FIDO-62948 format. One record per residue (C-alpha): residue in three letters; z, x, y. Coordinates in Angstrom, 3 decimals. Example, Ala and Ser with C-alpha at 12.3 -4.5 7.8 and 13.67 -1.06 7.14 Angstrom:
2
NODE  code         z         x         y
NODE   ala     7.800    12.300    -4.500
NODE   ser     7.140    13.670    -1.060
// end
This chain:
388
NODE  code         z         x         y
NODE   unk    78.989   -42.183   108.925
NODE   unk    75.183   -42.781   109.074
NODE   unk    74.612   -39.021   109.549
NODE   unk    76.693   -38.265   106.504
NODE   unk    74.752   -40.685   104.161
NODE   unk    71.533   -39.295   105.437
NODE   unk    72.531   -35.802   104.575
NODE   unk    73.617   -36.807   100.992
NODE   unk    70.338   -38.548   100.355
NODE   unk    68.345   -35.506   101.557
NODE   unk    70.335   -33.177    99.396
NODE   unk    69.779   -35.335    96.208
NODE   unk    66.051   -35.469    96.860
NODE   unk    65.883   -31.776    97.464
NODE   unk    67.781   -30.992    94.201
NODE   unk    65.411   -33.305    92.154
NODE   unk    62.355   -31.629    93.750
NODE   unk    63.638   -28.210    92.969
NODE   unk    64.244   -29.156    89.331
NODE   unk    60.772   -30.545    88.884
NODE   unk    59.252   -27.461    90.413
NODE   unk    61.235   -25.191    88.051
NODE   unk    60.061   -27.259    85.063
NODE   unk    56.381   -26.932    86.124
NODE   unk    56.704   -23.283    86.623
NODE   unk    57.793   -22.649    82.987
NODE   unk    55.206   -24.977    81.209
NODE   unk    52.145   -23.421    79.222
NODE   unk    48.731   -24.836    80.248
NODE   unk    47.159   -26.938    77.518
NODE   unk    43.749   -25.093    77.598
NODE   unk    45.225   -21.768    76.745
NODE   unk    43.954   -20.393    73.201
NODE   unk    45.105   -17.505    71.163
NODE   unk    42.689   -14.591    71.594
NODE   unk    42.045   -14.195    67.848
NODE   unk    40.175   -17.576    67.700
NODE   unk    37.567   -16.697    70.300
NODE   unk    33.935   -15.987    69.290
NODE   unk    31.328   -17.105    66.627
NODE   unk    32.291   -18.106    63.144
NODE   unk    32.125   -15.362    60.498
NODE   unk    29.842   -16.198    57.455
NODE   unk    29.452   -14.150    54.323
NODE   unk    25.719   -13.578    53.725
NODE   unk    23.576   -12.087    50.857
NODE   unk    19.974   -10.852    50.835
NODE   unk    17.268   -12.780    48.943
NODE   unk    16.259   -10.651    45.884
NODE   unk    12.699   -10.296    44.677
NODE   unk    12.097    -9.097    41.080
NODE   unk    10.231   -10.024    37.889
NODE   unk    11.830   -12.816    35.970
NODE   unk    13.056   -11.796    32.514
NODE   unk    14.963   -14.729    31.078
NODE   unk    15.341   -16.212    27.570
NODE   unk    15.969   -19.854    27.232
NODE   unk    16.975   -21.923    24.124
NODE   unk    14.420   -24.514    23.242
NODE   unk    14.449   -27.126    20.421
NODE   unk    11.784   -26.905    17.760
NODE   unk    11.080   -28.493    14.376
NODE   unk     9.928   -26.932    11.196
NODE   unk     7.057   -28.608     9.376
NODE   unk     5.178   -27.809     6.222
NODE   unk     2.089   -25.665     6.702
NODE   unk     0.202   -28.177     4.498
NODE   unk     1.371   -31.641     3.464
NODE   unk    -0.574   -34.255     1.617
NODE   unk    -0.008   -37.576     0.003
NODE   unk    -1.866   -37.448    -3.276
NODE   unk    -3.779   -40.675    -4.177
NODE   unk    -5.914   -41.506    -7.158
NODE   unk    -9.588   -41.347    -6.357
NODE   unk   -10.291   -44.218    -8.802
NODE   unk    -8.457   -47.448    -9.429
NODE   unk    -6.536   -47.521   -12.599
NODE   unk    -3.127   -47.524   -14.140
NODE   unk    -0.821   -44.444   -14.477
NODE   unk    -0.756   -43.278   -18.161
NODE   unk     1.503   -40.290   -17.752
NODE   unk     3.317   -38.387   -15.005
NODE   unk     3.516   -34.508   -15.441
NODE   unk     5.779   -33.834   -12.377
NODE   unk     8.725   -35.242   -10.528
NODE   unk    10.459   -34.745    -7.149
NODE   unk    11.336   -31.065    -6.717
NODE   unk     8.672   -29.775    -9.203
NODE   unk     6.887   -26.669    -8.095
NODE   unk     3.176   -26.899    -8.775
NODE   unk     0.165   -24.459    -8.554
NODE   unk    -3.295   -25.465    -7.242
NODE   unk    -5.173   -27.314    -9.980
NODE   unk    -2.060   -28.138   -12.051
NODE   unk    -2.006   -31.615   -13.702
NODE   unk     0.075   -34.134   -11.830
NODE   unk    -0.793   -37.400   -13.468
NODE   unk    -3.234   -39.065   -15.879
NODE   unk    -4.915   -42.386   -15.078
NODE   unk    -6.233   -45.065   -17.389
NODE   unk    -9.475   -46.810   -16.399
NODE   unk   -11.226   -48.375   -19.492
NODE   unk   -14.065   -49.683   -17.360
NODE   unk   -15.197   -46.161   -16.723
NODE   unk   -15.842   -45.625   -20.391
NODE   unk   -18.098   -48.730   -20.435
NODE   unk   -19.847   -47.521   -17.311
NODE   unk   -20.450   -44.053   -18.894
NODE   unk   -21.951   -45.731   -22.045
NODE   unk   -24.231   -47.841   -20.024
NODE   unk   -25.363   -44.914   -17.947
NODE   unk   -26.165   -42.952   -21.088
NODE   unk   -28.157   -45.920   -22.558
NODE   unk   -30.219   -46.146   -19.354
NODE   unk   -30.847   -42.426   -19.419
NODE   unk   -32.086   -42.597   -22.997
NODE   unk   -34.234   -45.631   -22.213
NODE   unk   -35.760   -43.787   -19.259
NODE   unk   -36.517   -40.748   -21.415
NODE   unk   -38.155   -42.964   -24.097
NODE   unk   -40.290   -44.568   -21.458
NODE   unk   -41.380   -41.221   -20.267
NODE   unk   -42.485   -40.315   -23.829
NODE   unk   -44.651   -43.488   -24.013
NODE   unk   -46.346   -43.040   -20.606
NODE   unk   -46.850   -39.365   -21.216
NODE   unk   -48.703   -40.133   -24.400
NODE   unk   -50.930   -42.637   -22.651
NODE   unk   -51.509   -40.095   -19.866
NODE   unk   -52.420   -37.441   -22.441
NODE   unk   -54.845   -39.875   -24.116
NODE   unk   -56.414   -40.796   -20.810
NODE   unk   -56.850   -37.142   -19.795
NODE   unk   -58.467   -36.362   -23.163
NODE   unk   -60.854   -39.271   -22.803
NODE   unk   -61.815   -38.230   -19.328
NODE   unk   -62.523   -34.652   -20.392
NODE   unk   -64.826   -35.935   -23.224
NODE   unk   -66.765   -38.272   -20.900
NODE   unk   -67.208   -35.501   -18.381
NODE   unk   -68.523   -33.251   -21.201
NODE   unk   -70.945   -35.940   -22.333
NODE   unk   -72.036   -36.742   -18.765
NODE   unk   -73.459   -33.226   -18.565
NODE   unk   -76.469   -34.623   -20.692
NODE   unk   -78.337   -37.078   -18.429
NODE   unk   -78.361   -40.700   -19.631
NODE   unk   -75.606   -40.397   -22.229
NODE   unk   -72.658   -41.734   -20.192
NODE   unk   -72.910   -44.367   -17.455
NODE   unk   -71.517   -43.260   -14.090
NODE   unk   -69.247   -46.263   -13.849
NODE   unk   -67.591   -45.391   -17.140
NODE   unk   -66.697   -41.983   -15.843
NODE   unk   -65.135   -43.519   -12.687
NODE   unk   -63.102   -45.893   -14.753
NODE   unk   -61.828   -43.110   -16.893
NODE   unk   -60.836   -41.056   -13.920
NODE   unk   -58.890   -44.023   -12.340
NODE   unk   -57.141   -44.651   -15.714
NODE   unk   -55.984   -41.040   -16.008
NODE   unk   -54.710   -41.139   -12.426
NODE   unk   -52.733   -44.330   -13.082
NODE   unk   -51.242   -42.887   -16.226
NODE   unk   -50.143   -39.726   -14.305
NODE   unk   -48.517   -42.013   -11.655
NODE   unk   -46.544   -43.710   -14.464
NODE   unk   -45.366   -40.383   -15.668
NODE   unk   -44.139   -39.394   -12.226
NODE   unk   -42.260   -42.769   -11.966
NODE   unk   -40.742   -42.254   -15.391
NODE   unk   -39.523   -38.839   -14.378
NODE   unk   -37.897   -40.325   -11.286
NODE   unk   -36.225   -42.978   -13.490
NODE   unk   -34.779   -40.306   -15.638
NODE   unk   -33.449   -38.376   -12.727
NODE   unk   -31.899   -41.459   -11.275
NODE   unk   -30.268   -42.376   -14.558
NODE   unk   -29.028   -38.845   -14.956
NODE   unk   -27.427   -39.040   -11.460
NODE   unk   -25.677   -42.211   -12.421
NODE   unk   -24.289   -40.696   -15.571
NODE   unk   -23.135   -37.591   -13.649
NODE   unk   -21.406   -39.815   -11.142
NODE   unk   -19.578   -41.746   -13.831
NODE   unk   -18.698   -38.445   -15.610
NODE   unk   -17.271   -37.080   -12.330
NODE   unk   -15.248   -40.258   -11.768
NODE   unk   -13.815   -39.865   -15.246
NODE   unk   -12.688   -36.437   -14.190
NODE   unk   -10.725   -38.132   -11.407
NODE   unk    -8.510   -39.647   -14.062
NODE   unk    -6.766   -36.264   -14.250
NODE   unk    -5.020   -35.963   -10.846
NODE   unk    -4.222   -32.271   -10.027
NODE   unk    -2.413   -30.516    -7.179
NODE   unk    -4.691   -29.511    -4.314
NODE   unk    -2.667   -26.388    -3.463
NODE   unk     0.456   -24.438    -4.344
NODE   unk     3.568   -26.291    -3.258
NODE   unk     6.466   -28.433    -4.191
NODE   unk     6.623   -32.184    -4.919
NODE   unk     8.885   -33.887    -2.248
NODE   unk     8.143   -37.531    -3.147
NODE   unk     7.172   -39.360    -6.281
NODE   unk     6.055   -42.966    -5.649
NODE   unk     4.303   -43.966    -8.963
NODE   unk     5.471   -44.315   -12.536
NODE   unk     3.643   -45.017   -15.876
NODE   unk     2.005   -48.388   -15.795
NODE   unk     1.778   -48.481   -11.978
NODE   unk    -1.577   -49.478   -10.428
NODE   unk    -2.916   -46.806    -8.185
NODE   unk    -6.210   -46.307    -6.359
NODE   unk    -7.850   -44.643    -3.369
NODE   unk    -6.089   -44.467    -0.012
NODE   unk    -6.594   -47.457     2.075
NODE   unk    -6.806   -49.905    -0.716
NODE   unk    -4.733   -52.947    -0.630
NODE   unk    -1.324   -52.433    -2.032
NODE   unk    -2.019   -48.841    -3.040
NODE   unk     0.649   -46.185    -2.687
NODE   unk     0.398   -42.375    -3.127
NODE   unk     1.265   -40.972    -6.524
NODE   unk     3.256   -38.002    -5.107
NODE   unk     3.557   -35.998    -1.857
NODE   unk     3.082   -32.223    -2.108
NODE   unk     4.042   -29.861     0.657
NODE   unk     3.282   -26.113     1.046
NODE   unk     6.619   -24.647     1.994
NODE   unk     5.783   -20.951     1.419
NODE   unk     4.685   -20.886     5.020
NODE   unk     6.011   -23.253     7.738
NODE   unk     4.830   -24.320    11.160
NODE   unk     7.523   -24.240    13.907
NODE   unk     6.421   -26.662    16.519
NODE   unk     7.963   -26.103    20.015
NODE   unk     7.325   -28.590    22.763
NODE   unk     7.389   -26.246    25.802
NODE   unk     8.029   -27.909    29.140
NODE   unk     5.214   -27.672    31.602
NODE   unk     7.048   -25.408    33.974
NODE   unk     7.543   -22.705    31.302
NODE   unk     3.956   -22.615    29.771
NODE   unk     2.853   -19.682    31.949
NODE   unk     2.622   -16.467    29.978
NODE   unk     2.384   -18.041    26.563
NODE   unk     0.228   -15.810    24.328
NODE   unk    -0.619   -15.756    20.648
NODE   unk     0.809   -13.027    18.529
NODE   unk     4.207   -12.843    20.204
NODE   unk     7.175   -12.923    17.772
NODE   unk    10.127   -15.097    18.705
NODE   unk    13.614   -15.428    17.112
NODE   unk    15.086   -18.753    16.182
NODE   unk    18.206   -20.202    14.279
NODE   unk    18.813   -23.190    12.155
NODE   unk    22.071   -25.130    11.656
NODE   unk    21.967   -24.582     7.879
NODE   unk    22.555   -20.818     8.351
NODE   unk    24.899   -20.385    11.293
NODE   unk    25.040   -16.812    12.700
NODE   unk    21.648   -15.806    10.991
NODE   unk    18.369   -15.248    12.871
NODE   unk    14.870   -15.874    11.646
NODE   unk    11.622   -15.157    13.346
NODE   unk     8.141   -16.639    13.743
NODE   unk     4.823   -15.600    15.339
NODE   unk     2.931   -17.678    17.945
NODE   unk    -0.258   -18.723    16.194
NODE   unk    -1.658   -21.859    17.801
NODE   unk    -1.382   -23.127    21.363
NODE   unk    -2.439   -26.637    22.392
NODE   unk    -3.665   -25.555    25.909
NODE   unk    -3.069   -29.159    26.995
NODE   unk    -0.024   -30.940    28.434
NODE   unk     1.124   -34.109    26.849
NODE   unk     1.107   -36.649    29.721
NODE   unk     4.036   -38.604    28.171
NODE   unk     6.447   -35.787    27.628
NODE   unk     4.989   -33.223    30.154
NODE   unk     5.205   -30.575    27.319
NODE   unk     2.749   -28.333    25.628
NODE   unk     2.827   -27.960    21.839
NODE   unk     3.092   -24.381    20.662
NODE   unk     2.987   -23.586    16.843
NODE   unk     4.648   -20.531    15.348
NODE   unk     3.906   -19.409    11.813
NODE   unk     7.078   -18.770     9.774
NODE   unk     7.057   -16.941     6.379
NODE   unk     9.259   -18.763     3.884
NODE   unk     8.560   -17.058     0.569
NODE   unk    12.138   -17.508    -0.578
NODE   unk    12.136   -21.203     0.388
NODE   unk    15.395   -21.025     2.285
NODE   unk    14.024   -22.912     5.284
NODE   unk    13.458   -26.613     4.771
NODE   unk    10.524   -28.485     6.390
NODE   unk    11.928   -31.010     8.865
NODE   unk    14.838   -28.898    10.040
NODE   unk    15.494   -28.605    13.709
NODE   unk    16.123   -25.227    15.182
NODE   unk    16.825   -23.361    18.460
NODE   unk    14.136   -20.995    19.636
NODE   unk    14.804   -18.188    22.009
NODE   unk    11.898   -18.747    24.359
NODE   unk    11.104   -15.941    26.960
NODE   unk    10.423   -17.327    30.465
NODE   unk     7.673   -15.347    32.288
NODE   unk     5.969   -15.668    35.651
NODE   unk     2.682   -14.293    36.784
NODE   unk     4.433   -12.388    39.618
NODE   unk     7.970   -11.521    40.818
NODE   unk    10.318   -14.320    41.683
NODE   unk    12.845   -14.871    44.533
NODE   unk    16.416   -15.077    43.378
NODE   unk    19.614   -16.235    45.212
NODE   unk    23.230   -16.791    44.094
NODE   unk    23.723   -20.228    42.496
NODE   unk    26.433   -21.013    44.995
NODE   unk    24.038   -20.493    47.914
NODE   unk    22.055   -23.648    47.003
NODE   unk    23.356   -26.698    48.817
NODE   unk    22.482   -30.287    47.879
NODE   unk    22.631   -33.508    49.770
NODE   unk    21.388   -36.966    48.960
NODE   unk    17.852   -36.175    50.429
NODE   unk    17.393   -32.373    50.280
NODE   unk    18.125   -29.126    48.532
NODE   unk    18.325   -26.110    50.814
NODE   unk    19.847   -22.723    51.508
NODE   unk    21.289   -21.594    54.848
NODE   unk    19.452   -18.633    56.380
NODE   unk    21.094   -16.562    59.044
NODE   unk    18.560   -15.207    61.535
NODE   unk    19.261   -13.680    64.972
NODE   unk    22.862   -14.830    64.669
NODE   unk    22.066   -18.536    64.068
NODE   unk    21.991   -20.672    60.992
NODE   unk    18.805   -22.364    59.682
NODE   unk    18.448   -24.826    56.805
NODE   unk    15.466   -23.900    54.492
NODE   unk    14.375   -26.339    51.941
NODE   unk    13.954   -24.903    48.436
NODE   unk    13.288   -25.922    44.869
NODE   unk    15.343   -24.313    42.128
NODE   unk    13.923   -22.755    39.008
NODE   unk    15.358   -20.811    36.062
NODE   unk    18.858   -19.429    36.092
NODE   unk    19.157   -15.734    35.521
NODE   unk    22.774   -14.819    35.105
NODE   unk    24.517   -15.543    38.388
NODE   unk    21.220   -15.901    40.297
NODE   unk    18.865   -18.824    40.449
NODE   unk    15.101   -18.665    41.017
NODE   unk    14.050   -20.488    44.120
NODE   unk    10.701   -21.576    45.719
NODE   unk    10.450   -22.207    49.380
NODE   unk     9.898   -20.669    52.773
NODE   unk    11.934   -17.586    52.015
NODE   unk    11.072   -13.932    52.042
NODE   unk    12.621   -10.854    50.249
NODE   unk    15.490    -9.579    52.263
NODE   unk    16.270   -12.783    54.125
NODE   unk    20.001   -13.206    54.678
NODE   unk    21.434   -16.407    53.435
NODE   unk    24.960   -17.779    53.415
NODE   unk    26.541   -16.936    50.023
NODE   unk    28.098   -20.343    50.011
NODE   unk    25.782   -23.218    50.786
NODE   unk    27.338   -26.343    52.276
NODE   unk    26.293   -29.054    54.680
NODE   unk    29.391   -28.365    56.642
NODE   unk    27.650   -25.240    58.078
NODE   unk    25.238   -27.064    60.405
NODE   unk    21.880   -25.814    61.289
NODE   unk    21.398   -23.986    64.653
NODE   unk    24.982   -22.878    65.233
NODE   unk    25.873   -19.307    66.262
NODE   unk    27.635   -17.275    63.541
NODE   unk    28.519   -13.713    62.766
NODE   unk    26.977   -12.492    59.505
NODE   unk    29.032   -10.459    57.099
NODE   unk    26.784    -8.862    54.554
NODE   unk    27.749    -9.042    50.790
NODE   unk    25.992    -7.320    47.911
NODE   unk    24.106    -9.673    45.514
NODE   unk    25.223    -9.546    41.848
// end
């Protein structure tokens, strides 16, 4: 009986062992990998391109009058008549307004009276001087005979003649001074007729008959009118500091304005500031714009097609090749089968390419898709793609 039980136990154990062995023999090892996944990762790369940059960028600008002036009265007075109004076109020298200043008439009469008085005084002193000169000549003639004229009398006559000549010179100076005062008052009276300083159009009218006007800077004074020259305009373009290279006078640039959609105008670069505004980091460039027909309005904003130029050729890469993280901007260069992060700064976009600045060289192969998932220093297999 014991032998039978022992044989049954051994047979069960043997069957269990055989089953386990069969199961282990058919299992696949966990470390086995498909043959297709072996080897370095494949990365599409493109060569860095070097070529001159030829890009046109839209920049905002503002049209301003070529000349603009607020016209003040040169003398204090009251407006008598106004000859123009807002929108009036004027020529240089055309009458704008007439001013009343009664005190100027009184000043002119006083100046004329002083001039006449000075002229009368000159006649009197000239007569005395002529008499003194005649007396001196007679005494000199008589003194030719010894003992006829005392020497002291001759000296006295000479001094009197010199004094009278001095009074004549002083009278002449008084006349000239009085004449200058009269001319000044007369010139001030001419200021009562306010005229246009140049050809243009009246854009503002700030005075009406009866209003008190006066020189600029006076308390409570306002301009009579504002006149702008809109036959030629200034197009002021604040050019960012990075795009100021290559700006040259004489270049003609196209621009557009919102008032005429679909139409294109042009202006010529005439003045360059040659200094960067420290507040805006831009440099003011002025274009001269002909506006003989008056279609363009001063103060209008416009979009200028500004050409971007560099002193030498630029390095260009696809826009998707540039990767950005919180602390750096880079492209992934593939060199000797390994990746390398290269820090860059991006510039102007030229189609599908972007200008970059960094430790790159023409012909360097970079990943066409920049991402921080492709770590630096890993082994890859480059697959070249042509740049667009």
